[in-house]
C-alpha positions as CSV (number, residue, x, y, z in Angstrom):
1,M,0.0,0.0,0.0
2,E,1.4,3.4,-0.9
3,V,1.2,6.0,1.7
4,N,0.3,9.5,0.5
5,E,1.6,12.5,2.5
6,K,-1.6,14.2,3.7
7,R,-0.4,15.1,7.2
8,S,-1.3,18.5,8.5
9,C,1.4,18.2,11.3
10,S,5.1,17.5,11.1
11,R,6.0,14.2,12.6
12,F,9.1,13.6,14.8
13,G,11.0,10.4,15.2
14,C,10.0,8.8,18.5
15,R,10.7,5.3,19.8
16,V,8.6,4.8,22.9
17,P,6.2,2.0,24.0
18,I,2.5,2.3,23.2
19,L,-0.3,0.2,24.6
20,C,-3.4,0.0,22.4
21,R,-6.7,-1.3,23.6
22,K,-9.8,-2.3,21.8
23,G,-12.2,-3.0,24.6
24,T,-9.6,-5.1,26.4
25,L,-5.8,-5.4,25.9
26,F,-5.3,-5.3,22.1
27,D,-1.7,-4.9,21.2
28,N,1.7,-3.9,22.5
29,S,3.5,-1.8,20.0
30,Q,6.2,0.8,19.6
31,T,5.9,4.3,18.1
32,M,8.0,5.2,15.1
33,D,7.0,8.9,14.9
34,I,4.6,11.3,16.6
35,S,3.0,14.7,16.1
36,K,0.3,16.7,17.8
37,G,-2.1,15.2,15.2
38,G,-1.2,11.5,15.3
39,V,1.2,8.7,15.7
40,G,2.9,6.1,13.5
41,L,3.6,2.8,15.0
42,I,4.8,-0.8,14.4
43,S,2.3,-3.5,15.4
44,S,2.7,-7.3,15.5
45,K,-1.0,-7.6,14.7
46,F,-3.1,-6.4,11.8
47,I,-5.3,-3.5,12.8
48,P,-8.1,-2.8,10.4
49,L,-8.5,0.6,8.7
50,N,-10.8,3.1,10.5
51,S,-10.5,1.2,13.8
52,N,-10.7,3.5,16.8
53,L,-8.3,2.6,19.6
54,V,-7.6,3.9,23.0
55,M,-3.8,4.5,23.4
56,E,-1.5,4.9,26.3
57,I,1.8,6.4,25.1
58,A,4.7,6.3,27.5
59,L,6.5,9.5,26.5
60,S,8.9,9.2,29.5
61,P,9.5,6.4,32.0
62,K,9.0,8.9,34.8
63,S,5.7,10.3,33.8
64,E,2.1,9.0,33.5
65,P,1.3,7.7,30.0
66,L,-0.4,10.0,27.6
67,L,-4.0,8.9,26.9
68,A,-5.6,9.5,23.6
69,V,-8.1,7.9,21.1
70,G,-6.9,7.4,17.6
71,K,-8.3,6.3,14.3
72,V,-6.3,4.0,11.9
73,K,-5.7,5.9,8.7
74,W,-3.4,3.5,6.9
75,V,-1.8,0.1,7.4
76,Q,1.3,-1.3,5.5
77,K,2.6,-4.9,6.0
78,L,6.4,-4.9,6.6
79,G,8.0,-7.5,4.3
80,S,7.2,-11.2,5.0
81,Q,7.1,-10.7,8.7
82,E,3.9,-10.5,10.7
83,R,4.5,-6.8,11.5
84,Y,2.6,-3.8,10.3
85,R,3.4,-0.1,10.0
86,V,0.3,1.8,11.1
87,G,-0.6,5.5,10.8
88,M,-3.1,6.9,13.3
89,A,-4.8,10.3,13.7
90,F,-5.7,11.4,17.2
91,T,-9.5,11.8,17.3
92,D,-9.8,12.5,21.1
93,I,-7.1,13.9,23.3
94,S,-7.6,15.9,26.4
95,A,-6.3,19.5,26.6
96,Q,-3.9,18.3,29.4
97,A,-2.6,15.4,27.3
98,G,-2.3,17.7,24.3
99,N,-0.2,20.2,26.3
100,R,2.1,17.4,27.6
101,L,2.5,16.2,24.0
102,E,3.4,19.7,22.8
103,D,5.9,20.0,25.6
104,Y,7.4,16.7,24.6
105,L,7.7,17.9,21.0
106,G,9.2,21.2,22.1
107,K,6.4,23.3,20.7
């Protein structure tokens, strides 16, 4: 699948743990990049397009995880492995979490 650049926010390289839930524990993943508008991640499970997921993003080992809801915008299988590159847009993030993310991004 070809990924078109339609991002409204610049993404920054970011390798931190992310915990996604779909009702119950869904998938342990790691971010690849992050912006104030969304996150790119690597998943060991296929996540269908347009899925809405609650995410806990551990921006720092010493702080509480950032909580947000995101929608899967694209999925790309990585080679022959059972790993997927996933692009998500934040659909619900509190003002406090948004401020913490902006601080993390240096905005």
